mmCIF file of the N, C-alpha and C atoms, coordinates in Angstrom:
data_MODEL
# 
_entry.id   MODEL 
# 
loop_
_atom_site.group_PDB 
_atom_site.id 
_atom_site.type_symbol 
_atom_site.label_atom_id 
_atom_site.label_alt_id 
_atom_site.label_comp_id 
_atom_site.label_asym_id 
_atom_site.label_entity_id 
_atom_site.label_seq_id 
_atom_site.pdbx_PDB_ins_code 
_atom_site.Cartn_x 
_atom_site.Cartn_y 
_atom_site.Cartn_z 
_atom_site.occupancy 
_atom_site.B_iso_or_equiv 
_atom_site.pdbx_formal_charge 
_atom_site.auth_seq_id 
_atom_site.auth_comp_id 
_atom_site.auth_asym_id 
_atom_site.auth_atom_id 
_atom_site.pdbx_PDB_model_num 
ATOM 1   N N  . UNK A 1 1  ? -39.013 -49.972 1.627   1.00 0.00 ? 1  UNK A N  1 
ATOM 2   C CA . UNK A 1 1  ? -40.280 -50.298 0.775   1.00 0.00 ? 1  UNK A CA 1 
ATOM 3   C C  . UNK A 1 1  ? -40.781 -50.688 1.194   1.00 0.00 ? 1  UNK A C  1 
ATOM 4   N N  . UNK A 1 2  ? -42.242 -51.139 1.314   1.00 0.00 ? 2  UNK A N  1 
ATOM 5   C CA . UNK A 1 2  ? -43.403 -52.079 1.047   1.00 0.00 ? 2  UNK A CA 1 
ATOM 6   C C  . UNK A 1 2  ? -43.588 -53.101 0.744   1.00 0.00 ? 2  UNK A C  1 
ATOM 7   N N  . UNK A 1 3  ? -43.954 -54.372 0.971   1.00 0.00 ? 3  UNK A N  1 
ATOM 8   C CA . UNK A 1 3  ? -44.156 -55.821 0.426   1.00 0.00 ? 3  UNK A CA 1 
ATOM 9   C C  . UNK A 1 3  ? -44.536 -55.242 -1.195  1.00 0.00 ? 3  UNK A C  1 
ATOM 10  N N  . UNK A 1 4  ? -46.165 -54.308 -1.028  1.00 0.00 ? 4  UNK A N  1 
ATOM 11  C CA . UNK A 1 4  ? -46.839 -54.130 -2.297  1.00 0.00 ? 4  UNK A CA 1 
ATOM 12  C C  . UNK A 1 4  ? -45.842 -53.340 -3.341  1.00 0.00 ? 4  UNK A C  1 
ATOM 13  N N  . UNK A 1 5  ? -45.165 -52.432 -2.849  1.00 0.00 ? 5  UNK A N  1 
ATOM 14  C CA . UNK A 1 5  ? -44.231 -51.798 -4.027  1.00 0.00 ? 5  UNK A CA 1 
ATOM 15  C C  . UNK A 1 5  ? -42.903 -52.612 -4.104  1.00 0.00 ? 5  UNK A C  1 
ATOM 16  N N  . UNK A 1 6  ? -42.194 -53.659 -3.666  1.00 0.00 ? 6  UNK A N  1 
ATOM 17  C CA . UNK A 1 6  ? -41.598 -54.720 -3.570  1.00 0.00 ? 6  UNK A CA 1 
ATOM 18  C C  . UNK A 1 6  ? -42.182 -55.572 -4.946  1.00 0.00 ? 6  UNK A C  1 
ATOM 19  N N  . UNK A 1 7  ? -43.379 -55.927 -4.361  1.00 0.00 ? 7  UNK A N  1 
ATOM 20  C CA . UNK A 1 7  ? -43.818 -57.073 -5.389  1.00 0.00 ? 7  UNK A CA 1 
ATOM 21  C C  . UNK A 1 7  ? -44.189 -56.110 -6.769  1.00 0.00 ? 7  UNK A C  1 
ATOM 22  N N  . UNK A 1 8  ? -44.497 -54.970 -6.802  1.00 0.00 ? 8  UNK A N  1 
ATOM 23  C CA . UNK A 1 8  ? -44.646 -54.142 -8.108  1.00 0.00 ? 8  UNK A CA 1 
ATOM 24  C C  . UNK A 1 8  ? -43.411 -53.984 -8.883  1.00 0.00 ? 8  UNK A C  1 
ATOM 25  N N  . UNK A 1 9  ? -42.533 -53.442 -7.913  1.00 0.00 ? 9  UNK A N  1 
ATOM 26  C CA . UNK A 1 9  ? -41.154 -53.620 -8.694  1.00 0.00 ? 9  UNK A CA 1 
ATOM 27  C C  . UNK A 1 9  ? -40.444 -54.938 -9.394  1.00 0.00 ? 9  UNK A C  1 
ATOM 28  N N  . UNK A 1 10 ? -40.726 -55.899 -8.602  1.00 0.00 ? 10 UNK A N  1 
ATOM 29  C CA . UNK A 1 10 ? -40.204 -57.346 -9.117  1.00 0.00 ? 10 UNK A CA 1 
ATOM 30  C C  . UNK A 1 10 ? -40.993 -57.365 -10.566 1.00 0.00 ? 10 UNK A C  1 
ATOM 31  N N  . UNK A 1 11 ? -42.143 -57.268 -10.707 1.00 0.00 ? 11 UNK A N  1 
ATOM 32  C CA . UNK A 1 11 ? -43.246 -57.768 -11.546 1.00 0.00 ? 11 UNK A CA 1 
ATOM 33  C C  . UNK A 1 11 ? -42.817 -56.748 -13.040 1.00 0.00 ? 11 UNK A C  1 
ATOM 34  N N  . UNK A 1 12 ? -42.375 -55.475 -12.456 1.00 0.00 ? 12 UNK A N  1 
ATOM 35  C CA . UNK A 1 12 ? -41.972 -54.515 -13.627 1.00 0.00 ? 12 UNK A CA 1 
ATOM 36  C C  . UNK A 1 12 ? -40.427 -55.389 -14.362 1.00 0.00 ? 12 UNK A C  1 
ATOM 37  N N  . UNK A 1 13 ? -39.813 -55.486 -13.195 1.00 0.00 ? 13 UNK A N  1 
ATOM 38  C CA . UNK A 1 13 ? -38.141 -56.150 -13.861 1.00 0.00 ? 13 UNK A CA 1 
ATOM 39  C C  . UNK A 1 13 ? -38.320 -57.801 -14.282 1.00 0.00 ? 13 UNK A C  1 
ATOM 40  N N  . UNK A 1 14 ? -40.017 -58.203 -14.149 1.00 0.00 ? 14 UNK A N  1 
ATOM 41  C CA . UNK A 1 14 ? -40.110 -60.067 -14.770 1.00 0.00 ? 14 UNK A CA 1 
ATOM 42  C C  . UNK A 1 14 ? -40.765 -60.025 -15.981 1.00 0.00 ? 14 UNK A C  1 
ATOM 43  N N  . UNK A 1 15 ? -41.305 -58.609 -16.128 1.00 0.00 ? 15 UNK A N  1 
ATOM 44  C CA . UNK A 1 15 ? -42.448 -58.681 -17.037 1.00 0.00 ? 15 UNK A CA 1 
ATOM 45  C C  . UNK A 1 15 ? -41.786 -57.473 -18.050 1.00 0.00 ? 15 UNK A C  1 
ATOM 46  N N  . UNK A 1 16 ? -41.079 -56.534 -17.994 1.00 0.00 ? 16 UNK A N  1 
ATOM 47  C CA . UNK A 1 16 ? -40.035 -55.613 -19.032 1.00 0.00 ? 16 UNK A CA 1 
ATOM 48  C C  . UNK A 1 16 ? -39.274 -55.508 -19.268 1.00 0.00 ? 16 UNK A C  1 
ATOM 49  N N  . UNK A 1 17 ? -38.041 -56.514 -18.293 1.00 0.00 ? 17 UNK A N  1 
ATOM 50  C CA . UNK A 1 17 ? -37.051 -56.330 -18.189 1.00 0.00 ? 17 UNK A CA 1 
ATOM 51  C C  . UNK A 1 17 ? -36.193 -57.437 -18.540 1.00 0.00 ? 17 UNK A C  1 
ATOM 52  N N  . UNK A 1 18 ? -37.346 -58.639 -18.228 1.00 0.00 ? 18 UNK A N  1 
ATOM 53  C CA . UNK A 1 18 ? -36.376 -59.894 -18.729 1.00 0.00 ? 18 UNK A CA 1 
ATOM 54  C C  . UNK A 1 18 ? -35.831 -60.111 -17.134 1.00 0.00 ? 18 UNK A C  1 
ATOM 55  N N  . UNK A 1 19 ? -36.279 -59.909 -15.811 1.00 0.00 ? 19 UNK A N  1 
ATOM 56  C CA . UNK A 1 19 ? -36.024 -60.199 -15.050 1.00 0.00 ? 19 UNK A CA 1 
ATOM 57  C C  . UNK A 1 19 ? -34.574 -59.161 -14.477 1.00 0.00 ? 19 UNK A C  1 
ATOM 58  N N  . UNK A 1 20 ? -33.950 -58.307 -15.272 1.00 0.00 ? 20 UNK A N  1 
ATOM 59  C CA . UNK A 1 20 ? -32.707 -57.642 -14.941 1.00 0.00 ? 20 UNK A CA 1 
ATOM 60  C C  . UNK A 1 20 ? -33.058 -56.049 -15.778 1.00 0.00 ? 20 UNK A C  1 
ATOM 61  N N  . UNK A 1 21 ? -32.622 -55.718 -14.752 1.00 0.00 ? 21 UNK A N  1 
ATOM 62  C CA . UNK A 1 21 ? -32.253 -54.347 -15.377 1.00 0.00 ? 21 UNK A CA 1 
ATOM 63  C C  . UNK A 1 21 ? -31.149 -53.761 -15.098 1.00 0.00 ? 21 UNK A C  1 
ATOM 64  N N  . UNK A 1 22 ? -30.691 -53.366 -16.425 1.00 0.00 ? 22 UNK A N  1 
ATOM 65  C CA . UNK A 1 22 ? -29.192 -52.612 -16.474 1.00 0.00 ? 22 UNK A CA 1 
ATOM 66  C C  . UNK A 1 22 ? -29.172 -51.198 -16.707 1.00 0.00 ? 22 UNK A C  1 
ATOM 67  N N  . UNK A 1 23 ? -28.485 -50.489 -15.823 1.00 0.00 ? 23 UNK A N  1 
ATOM 68  C CA . UNK A 1 23 ? -28.372 -48.991 -16.164 1.00 0.00 ? 23 UNK A CA 1 
ATOM 69  C C  . UNK A 1 23 ? -26.602 -48.806 -16.277 1.00 0.00 ? 23 UNK A C  1 
ATOM 70  N N  . UNK A 1 24 ? -26.632 -47.846 -17.484 1.00 0.00 ? 24 UNK A N  1 
ATOM 71  C CA . UNK A 1 24 ? -25.401 -47.887 -17.500 1.00 0.00 ? 24 UNK A CA 1 
ATOM 72  C C  . UNK A 1 24 ? -25.123 -46.044 -17.112 1.00 0.00 ? 24 UNK A C  1 
ATOM 73  N N  . UNK A 1 25 ? -24.122 -45.610 -16.641 1.00 0.00 ? 25 UNK A N  1 
ATOM 74  C CA . UNK A 1 25 ? -23.793 -43.917 -16.346 1.00 0.00 ? 25 UNK A CA 1 
ATOM 75  C C  . UNK A 1 25 ? -22.531 -43.797 -17.125 1.00 0.00 ? 25 UNK A C  1 
ATOM 76  N N  . UNK A 1 26 ? -23.093 -42.848 -17.889 1.00 0.00 ? 26 UNK A N  1 
ATOM 77  C CA . UNK A 1 26 ? -22.095 -41.910 -17.995 1.00 0.00 ? 26 UNK A CA 1 
ATOM 78  C C  . UNK A 1 26 ? -21.982 -40.100 -18.067 1.00 0.00 ? 26 UNK A C  1 
ATOM 79  N N  . UNK A 1 27 ? -20.736 -39.487 -18.102 1.00 0.00 ? 27 UNK A N  1 
ATOM 80  C CA . UNK A 1 27 ? -20.734 -38.076 -17.987 1.00 0.00 ? 27 UNK A CA 1 
ATOM 81  C C  . UNK A 1 27 ? -21.144 -37.511 -19.217 1.00 0.00 ? 27 UNK A C  1 
ATOM 82  N N  . UNK A 1 28 ? -21.569 -36.223 -19.149 1.00 0.00 ? 28 UNK A N  1 
ATOM 83  C CA . UNK A 1 28 ? -22.135 -35.681 -20.271 1.00 0.00 ? 28 UNK A CA 1 
ATOM 84  C C  . UNK A 1 28 ? -20.920 -35.535 -21.421 1.00 0.00 ? 28 UNK A C  1 
ATOM 85  N N  . UNK A 1 29 ? -19.582 -35.904 -21.353 1.00 0.00 ? 29 UNK A N  1 
ATOM 86  C CA . UNK A 1 29 ? -18.883 -36.105 -22.325 1.00 0.00 ? 29 UNK A CA 1 
ATOM 87  C C  . UNK A 1 29 ? -18.826 -37.893 -22.566 1.00 0.00 ? 29 UNK A C  1 
ATOM 88  N N  . UNK A 1 30 ? -19.612 -38.470 -22.729 1.00 0.00 ? 30 UNK A N  1 
ATOM 89  C CA . UNK A 1 30 ? -19.834 -39.810 -22.421 1.00 0.00 ? 30 UNK A CA 1 
ATOM 90  C C  . UNK A 1 30 ? -18.629 -40.566 -21.914 1.00 0.00 ? 30 UNK A C  1 
ATOM 91  N N  . UNK A 1 31 ? -17.874 -40.363 -20.787 1.00 0.00 ? 31 UNK A N  1 
ATOM 92  C CA . UNK A 1 31 ? -16.867 -41.683 -20.541 1.00 0.00 ? 31 UNK A CA 1 
ATOM 93  C C  . UNK A 1 31 ? -17.655 -42.066 -19.060 1.00 0.00 ? 31 UNK A C  1 
ATOM 94  N N  . UNK A 1 32 ? -17.477 -42.962 -18.690 1.00 0.00 ? 32 UNK A N  1 
ATOM 95  C CA . UNK A 1 32 ? -17.677 -44.148 -17.571 1.00 0.00 ? 32 UNK A CA 1 
ATOM 96  C C  . UNK A 1 32 ? -18.035 -43.150 -16.474 1.00 0.00 ? 32 UNK A C  1 
ATOM 97  N N  . UNK A 1 33 ? -19.108 -43.630 -15.803 1.00 0.00 ? 33 UNK A N  1 
ATOM 98  C CA . UNK A 1 33 ? -19.162 -42.549 -14.697 1.00 0.00 ? 33 UNK A CA 1 
ATOM 99  C C  . UNK A 1 33 ? -19.876 -43.372 -13.318 1.00 0.00 ? 33 UNK A C  1 
ATOM 100 N N  . UNK A 1 34 ? -18.261 -43.885 -12.598 1.00 0.00 ? 34 UNK A N  1 
ATOM 101 C CA . UNK A 1 34 ? -18.634 -44.782 -11.602 1.00 0.00 ? 34 UNK A CA 1 
ATOM 102 C C  . UNK A 1 34 ? -19.145 -44.062 -10.292 1.00 0.00 ? 34 UNK A C  1 
ATOM 103 N N  . UNK A 1 35 ? -18.620 -42.990 -10.156 1.00 0.00 ? 35 UNK A N  1 
ATOM 104 C CA . UNK A 1 35 ? -19.412 -42.399 -9.083  1.00 0.00 ? 35 UNK A CA 1 
ATOM 105 C C  . UNK A 1 35 ? -20.636 -42.452 -8.797  1.00 0.00 ? 35 UNK A C  1 
ATOM 106 N N  . UNK A 1 36 ? -21.471 -41.688 -10.211 1.00 0.00 ? 36 UNK A N  1 
ATOM 107 C CA . UNK A 1 36 ? -22.522 -41.674 -10.210 1.00 0.00 ? 36 UNK A CA 1 
ATOM 108 C C  . UNK A 1 36 ? -23.417 -43.128 -10.186 1.00 0.00 ? 36 UNK A C  1 
ATOM 109 N N  . UNK A 1 37 ? -22.708 -44.418 -10.594 1.00 0.00 ? 37 UNK A N  1 
ATOM 110 C CA . UNK A 1 37 ? -23.459 -45.690 -10.632 1.00 0.00 ? 37 UNK A CA 1 
ATOM 111 C C  . UNK A 1 37 ? -23.255 -46.070 -9.201  1.00 0.00 ? 37 UNK A C  1 
ATOM 112 N N  . UNK A 1 38 ? -21.809 -45.854 -8.788  1.00 0.00 ? 38 UNK A N  1 
ATOM 113 C CA . UNK A 1 38 ? -22.194 -46.267 -7.192  1.00 0.00 ? 38 UNK A CA 1 
ATOM 114 C C  . UNK A 1 38 ? -23.146 -45.531 -6.182  1.00 0.00 ? 38 UNK A C  1 
ATOM 115 N N  . UNK A 1 39 ? -23.283 -44.097 -6.301  1.00 0.00 ? 39 UNK A N  1 
ATOM 116 C CA . UNK A 1 39 ? -24.498 -43.437 -5.885  1.00 0.00 ? 39 UNK A CA 1 
ATOM 117 C C  . UNK A 1 39 ? -25.886 -44.121 -6.074  1.00 0.00 ? 39 UNK A C  1 
ATOM 118 N N  . UNK A 1 40 ? -26.106 -44.277 -7.314  1.00 0.00 ? 40 UNK A N  1 
ATOM 119 C CA . UNK A 1 40 ? -27.488 -45.435 -7.331  1.00 0.00 ? 40 UNK A CA 1 
ATOM 120 C C  . UNK A 1 40 ? -27.123 -46.290 -6.939  1.00 0.00 ? 40 UNK A C  1 
ATOM 121 N N  . UNK A 1 41 ? -26.242 -47.693 -7.396  1.00 0.00 ? 41 UNK A N  1 
ATOM 122 C CA . UNK A 1 41 ? -26.545 -48.855 -6.102  1.00 0.00 ? 41 UNK A CA 1 
ATOM 123 C C  . UNK A 1 41 ? -26.417 -48.801 -5.083  1.00 0.00 ? 41 UNK A C  1 
ATOM 124 N N  . UNK A 1 42 ? -25.667 -47.577 -4.193  1.00 0.00 ? 42 UNK A N  1 
ATOM 125 C CA . UNK A 1 42 ? -25.969 -47.699 -3.036  1.00 0.00 ? 42 UNK A CA 1 
ATOM 126 C C  . UNK A 1 42 ? -27.709 -47.504 -2.669  1.00 0.00 ? 42 UNK A C  1 
ATOM 127 N N  . UNK A 1 43 ? -28.090 -46.037 -2.960  1.00 0.00 ? 43 UNK A N  1 
ATOM 128 C CA . UNK A 1 43 ? -28.865 -45.973 -3.191  1.00 0.00 ? 43 UNK A CA 1 
ATOM 129 C C  . UNK A 1 43 ? -30.353 -47.113 -3.212  1.00 0.00 ? 43 UNK A C  1 
ATOM 130 N N  . UNK A 1 44 ? -30.297 -48.124 -3.956  1.00 0.00 ? 44 UNK A N  1 
ATOM 131 C CA . UNK A 1 44 ? -31.168 -49.142 -4.467  1.00 0.00 ? 44 UNK A CA 1 
ATOM 132 C C  . UNK A 1 44 ? -30.871 -50.224 -3.632  1.00 0.00 ? 44 UNK A C  1 
ATOM 133 N N  . UNK A 1 45 ? -29.624 -50.325 -2.888  1.00 0.00 ? 45 UNK A N  1 
ATOM 134 C CA . UNK A 1 45 ? -29.384 -51.070 -1.576  1.00 0.00 ? 45 UNK A CA 1 
ATOM 135 C C  . UNK A 1 45 ? -30.028 -50.648 -0.529  1.00 0.00 ? 45 UNK A C  1 
ATOM 136 N N  . UNK A 1 46 ? -30.272 -49.262 -0.105  1.00 0.00 ? 46 UNK A N  1 
ATOM 137 C CA . UNK A 1 46 ? -30.716 -48.906 1.148   1.00 0.00 ? 46 UNK A CA 1 
ATOM 138 C C  . UNK A 1 46 ? -32.081 -48.986 0.418   1.00 0.00 ? 46 UNK A C  1 
ATOM 139 N N  . UNK A 1 47 ? -32.697 -48.752 -0.565  1.00 0.00 ? 47 UNK A N  1 
ATOM 140 C CA . UNK A 1 47 ? -34.469 -49.131 -0.567  1.00 0.00 ? 47 UNK A CA 1 
ATOM 141 C C  . UNK A 1 47 ? -34.858 -50.681 -0.398  1.00 0.00 ? 47 UNK A C  1 
ATOM 142 N N  . UNK A 1 48 ? -34.112 -51.495 -0.890  1.00 0.00 ? 48 UNK A N  1 
ATOM 143 C CA . UNK A 1 48 ? -34.297 -52.624 -0.897  1.00 0.00 ? 48 UNK A CA 1 
ATOM 144 C C  . UNK A 1 48 ? -33.962 -53.427 0.126   1.00 0.00 ? 48 UNK A C  1 
ATOM 145 N N  . UNK A 1 49 ? -33.063 -53.052 1.312   1.00 0.00 ? 49 UNK A N  1 
ATOM 146 C CA . UNK A 1 49 ? -32.106 -53.481 2.219   1.00 0.00 ? 49 UNK A CA 1 
ATOM 147 C C  . UNK A 1 49 ? -32.749 -54.682 2.755   1.00 0.00 ? 49 UNK A C  1 
ATOM 148 N N  . UNK A 1 50 ? -34.064 -54.886 3.002   1.00 0.00 ? 50 UNK A N  1 
ATOM 149 C CA . UNK A 1 50 ? -34.892 -55.897 3.546   1.00 0.00 ? 50 UNK A CA 1 
ATOM 150 C C  . UNK A 1 50 ? -35.048 -57.295 2.578   1.00 0.00 ? 50 UNK A C  1 
ATOM 151 N N  . UNK A 1 51 ? -34.668 -56.930 1.483   1.00 0.00 ? 51 UNK A N  1 
ATOM 152 C CA . UNK A 1 51 ? -35.026 -57.960 0.640   1.00 0.00 ? 51 UNK A CA 1 
ATOM 153 C C  . UNK A 1 51 ? -33.804 -58.307 -0.134  1.00 0.00 ? 51 UNK A C  1 
ATOM 154 N N  . UNK A 1 52 ? -32.693 -57.666 -0.239  1.00 0.00 ? 52 UNK A N  1 
ATOM 155 C CA . UNK A 1 52 ? -31.417 -57.981 -0.916  1.00 0.00 ? 52 UNK A CA 1 
ATOM 156 C C  . UNK A 1 52 ? -30.787 -59.559 -0.775  1.00 0.00 ? 52 UNK A C  1 
ATOM 157 N N  . UNK A 1 53 ? -30.944 -60.233 -1.713  1.00 0.00 ? 53 UNK A N  1 
ATOM 158 C CA . UNK A 1 53 ? -30.304 -61.771 -1.466  1.00 0.00 ? 53 UNK A CA 1 
ATOM 159 C C  . UNK A 1 53 ? -31.436 -62.820 -1.635  1.00 0.00 ? 53 UNK A C  1 
ATOM 160 N N  . UNK A 1 54 ? -32.749 -61.974 -1.253  1.00 0.00 ? 54 UNK A N  1 
ATOM 161 C CA . UNK A 1 54 ? -33.675 -63.027 -1.001  1.00 0.00 ? 54 UNK A CA 1 
ATOM 162 C C  . UNK A 1 54 ? -34.914 -63.174 -2.279  1.00 0.00 ? 54 UNK A C  1 
ATOM 163 N N  . UNK A 1 55 ? -35.047 -61.640 -2.656  1.00 0.00 ? 55 UNK A N  1 
ATOM 164 C CA . UNK A 1 55 ? -36.043 -60.979 -3.661  1.00 0.00 ? 55 UNK A CA 1 
ATOM 165 C C  . UNK A 1 55 ? -35.175 -60.915 -5.020  1.00 0.00 ? 55 UNK A C  1 
ATOM 166 N N  . UNK A 1 56 ? -34.154 -60.253 -4.593  1.00 0.00 ? 56 UNK A N  1 
ATOM 167 C CA . UNK A 1 56 ? -33.475 -59.446 -5.523  1.00 0.00 ? 56 UNK A CA 1 
ATOM 168 C C  . UNK A 1 56 ? -31.848 -59.236 -5.357  1.00 0.00 ? 56 UNK A C  1 
ATOM 169 N N  . UNK A 1 57 ? -31.036 -58.820 -6.174  1.00 0.00 ? 57 UNK A N  1 
ATOM 170 C CA . UNK A 1 57 ? -29.918 -58.247 -5.971  1.00 0.00 ? 57 UNK A CA 1 
ATOM 171 C C  . UNK A 1 57 ? -29.326 -56.810 -6.690  1.00 0.00 ? 57 UNK A C  1 
ATOM 172 N N  . UNK A 1 58 ? -28.565 -56.081 -6.333  1.00 0.00 ? 58 UNK A N  1 
ATOM 173 C CA . UNK A 1 58 ? -27.883 -55.085 -7.005  1.00 0.00 ? 58 UNK A CA 1 
ATOM 174 C C  . UNK A 1 58 ? -26.630 -55.341 -6.593  1.00 0.00 ? 58 UNK A C  1 
ATOM 175 N N  . UNK A 1 59 ? -26.248 -54.759 -7.740  1.00 0.00 ? 59 UNK A N  1 
ATOM 176 C CA . UNK A 1 59 ? -25.080 -55.095 -8.547  1.00 0.00 ? 59 UNK A CA 1 
ATOM 177 C C  . UNK A 1 59 ? -24.117 -53.907 -9.297  1.00 0.00 ? 59 UNK A C  1 
ATOM 178 N N  . UNK A 1 60 ? -22.787 -53.583 -8.587  1.00 0.00 ? 60 UNK A N  1 
ATOM 179 C CA . UNK A 1 60 ? -22.132 -52.267 -9.861  1.00 0.00 ? 60 UNK A CA 1 
ATOM 180 C C  . UNK A 1 60 ? -20.793 -52.905 -10.173 1.00 0.00 ? 60 UNK A C  1 
ATOM 181 N N  . UNK A 1 61 ? -20.745 -52.506 -11.289 1.00 0.00 ? 61 UNK A N  1 
ATOM 182 C CA . UNK A 1 61 ? -19.209 -52.911 -12.271 1.00 0.00 ? 61 UNK A CA 1 
ATOM 183 C C  . UNK A 1 61 ? -18.772 -51.484 -12.793 1.00 0.00 ? 61 UNK A C  1 
ATOM 184 N N  . UNK A 1 62 ? -18.018 -50.755 -12.404 1.00 0.00 ? 62 UNK A N  1 
ATOM 185 C CA . UNK A 1 62 ? -17.258 -49.808 -12.992 1.00 0.00 ? 62 UNK A CA 1 
ATOM 186 C C  . UNK A 1 62 ? -18.692 -48.671 -12.980 1.00 0.00 ? 62 UNK A C  1 
ATOM 187 N N  . UNK A 1 63 ? -19.214 -48.520 -14.247 1.00 0.00 ? 63 UNK A N  1 
ATOM 188 C CA . UNK A 1 63 ? -20.362 -47.488 -14.215 1.00 0.00 ? 63 UNK A CA 1 
ATOM 189 C C  . UNK A 1 63 ? -21.366 -48.127 -15.032 1.00 0.00 ? 63 UNK A C  1 
ATOM 190 N N  . UNK A 1 64 ? -21.933 -49.356 -14.500 1.00 0.00 ? 64 UNK A N  1 
ATOM 191 C CA . UNK A 1 64 ? -23.180 -49.912 -14.470 1.00 0.00 ? 64 UNK A CA 1 
ATOM 192 C C  . UNK A 1 64 ? -23.579 -50.567 -13.290 1.00 0.00 ? 64 UNK A C  1 
ATOM 193 N N  . UNK A 1 65 ? -25.141 -50.618 -13.604 1.00 0.00 ? 65 UNK A N  1 
ATOM 194 C CA . UNK A 1 65 ? -25.952 -51.363 -12.357 1.00 0.00 ? 65 UNK A CA 1 
ATOM 195 C C  . UNK A 1 65 ? -26.783 -51.903 -12.948 1.00 0.00 ? 65 UNK A C  1 
ATOM 196 N N  . UNK A 1 66 ? -26.876 -53.286 -12.230 1.00 0.00 ? 66 UNK A N  1 
ATOM 197 C CA . UNK A 1 66 ? -27.711 -54.347 -12.293 1.00 0.00 ? 66 UNK A CA 1 
ATOM 198 C C  . UNK A 1 66 ? -28.704 -54.403 -11.318 1.00 0.00 ? 66 UNK A C  1 
ATOM 199 N N  . UNK A 1 67 ? -29.899 -54.639 -11.364 1.00 0.00 ? 67 UNK A N  1 
ATOM 200 C CA . UNK A 1 67 ? -30.998 -55.245 -10.325 1.00 0.00 ? 67 UNK A CA 1 
ATOM 201 C C  . UNK A 1 67 ? -31.301 -56.369 -10.975 1.00 0.00 ? 67 UNK A C  1 
ATOM 202 N N  . UNK A 1 68 ? -31.447 -57.362 -10.233 1.00 0.00 ? 68 UNK A N  1 
ATOM 203 C CA . UNK A 1 68 ? -31.826 -58.695 -10.766 1.00 0.00 ? 68 UNK A CA 1 
ATOM 204 C C  . UNK A 1 68 ? -33.036 -59.378 -9.515  1.00 0.00 ? 68 UNK A C  1 
ATOM 205 N N  . UNK A 1 69 ? -34.071 -59.400 -10.383 1.00 0.00 ? 69 UNK A N  1 
ATOM 206 C CA . UNK A 1 69 ? -35.209 -60.150 -9.785  1.00 0.00 ? 69 UNK A CA 1 
ATOM 207 C C  . UNK A 1 69 ? -34.299 -61.939 -9.560  1.00 0.00 ? 69 UNK A C  1 
ATOM 208 N N  . UNK A 1 70 ? -34.349 -62.397 -8.291  1.00 0.00 ? 70 UNK A N  1 
ATOM 209 C CA . UNK A 1 70 ? -33.658 -63.728 -7.877  1.00 0.00 ? 70 UNK A CA 1 
ATOM 210 C C  . UNK A 1 70 ? -35.334 -64.806 -8.585  1.00 0.00 ? 70 UNK A C  1 
ATOM 211 N N  . UNK A 1 71 ? -36.141 -64.241 -8.786  1.00 0.00 ? 71 UNK A N  1 
ATOM 212 C CA . UNK A 1 71 ? -37.218 -65.139 -9.375  1.00 0.00 ? 71 UNK A CA 1 
ATOM 213 C C  . UNK A 1 71 ? -36.720 -65.479 -10.876 1.00 0.00 ? 71 UNK A C  1 
ATOM 214 N N  . UNK A 1 72 ? -35.975 -65.294 -11.665 1.00 0.00 ? 72 UNK A N  1 
ATOM 215 C CA . UNK A 1 72 ? -35.457 -65.365 -12.836 1.00 0.00 ? 72 UNK A CA 1 
ATOM 216 C C  . UNK A 1 72 ? -34.049 -66.622 -12.984 1.00 0.00 ? 72 UNK A C  1 
ATOM 217 N N  . UNK A 1 73 ? -33.882 -67.124 -13.549 1.00 0.00 ? 73 UNK A N  1 
ATOM 218 C CA . UNK A 1 73 ? -33.004 -68.224 -13.823 1.00 0.00 ? 73 UNK A CA 1 
ATOM 219 C C  . UNK A 1 73 ? -31.785 -67.614 -14.410 1.00 0.00 ? 73 UNK A C  1 
ATOM 220 N N  . UNK A 1 74 ? -30.443 -68.114 -14.132 1.00 0.00 ? 74 UNK A N  1 
ATOM 221 C CA . UNK A 1 74 ? -29.616 -67.343 -15.149 1.00 0.00 ? 74 UNK A CA 1 
ATOM 222 C C  . UNK A 1 74 ? -29.666 -65.891 -15.451 1.00 0.00 ? 74 UNK A C  1 
ATOM 223 N N  . UNK A 1 75 ? -29.328 -64.983 -14.558 1.00 0.00 ? 75 UNK A N  1 
ATOM 224 C CA . UNK A 1 75 ? -29.532 -63.789 -15.019 1.00 0.00 ? 75 UNK A CA 1 
ATOM 225 C C  . UNK A 1 75 ? -28.188 -63.498 -16.283 1.00 0.00 ? 75 UNK A C  1 
ATOM 226 N N  . UNK A 1 76 ? -28.605 -62.350 -17.112 1.00 0.00 ? 76 UNK A N  1 
ATOM 227 C CA . UNK A 1 76 ? -27.627 -62.386 -18.230 1.00 0.00 ? 76 UNK A CA 1 
ATOM 228 C C  . UNK A 1 76 ? -26.195 -61.678 -17.677 1.00 0.00 ? 76 UNK A C  1 
ATOM 229 N N  . UNK A 1 77 ? -24.937 -62.031 -17.986 1.00 0.00 ? 77 UNK A N  1 
ATOM 230 C CA . UNK A 1 77 ? -24.123 -61.456 -17.331 1.00 0.00 ? 77 UNK A CA 1 
ATOM 231 C C  . UNK A 1 77 ? -23.391 -59.977 -18.202 1.00 0.00 ? 77 UNK A C  1 
ATOM 232 N N  . UNK A 1 78 ? -22.744 -58.974 -17.117 1.00 0.00 ? 78 UNK A N  1 
ATOM 233 C CA . UNK A 1 78 ? -22.913 -57.721 -17.803 1.00 0.00 ? 78 UNK A CA 1 
ATOM 234 C C  . UNK A 1 78 ? -22.230 -57.307 -19.105 1.00 0.00 ? 78 UNK A C  1 
# 
């Protein structure tokens, strides 16, 4: 990801999501889908590898993935 793309993504997080993007993964039957969440989290970590821990974090808990801009103070808990 280029710095320009990162800047745009961080601006999106800060302006539209309060600094936190939370995505919940479920199956067609409405059950938690931790496999899909894990795949998405891994994809996001790969995409943002150079910026993890500095500009943002990607975390997964069961079927929920959060991407948090570190420019925000005190992210909302899952």
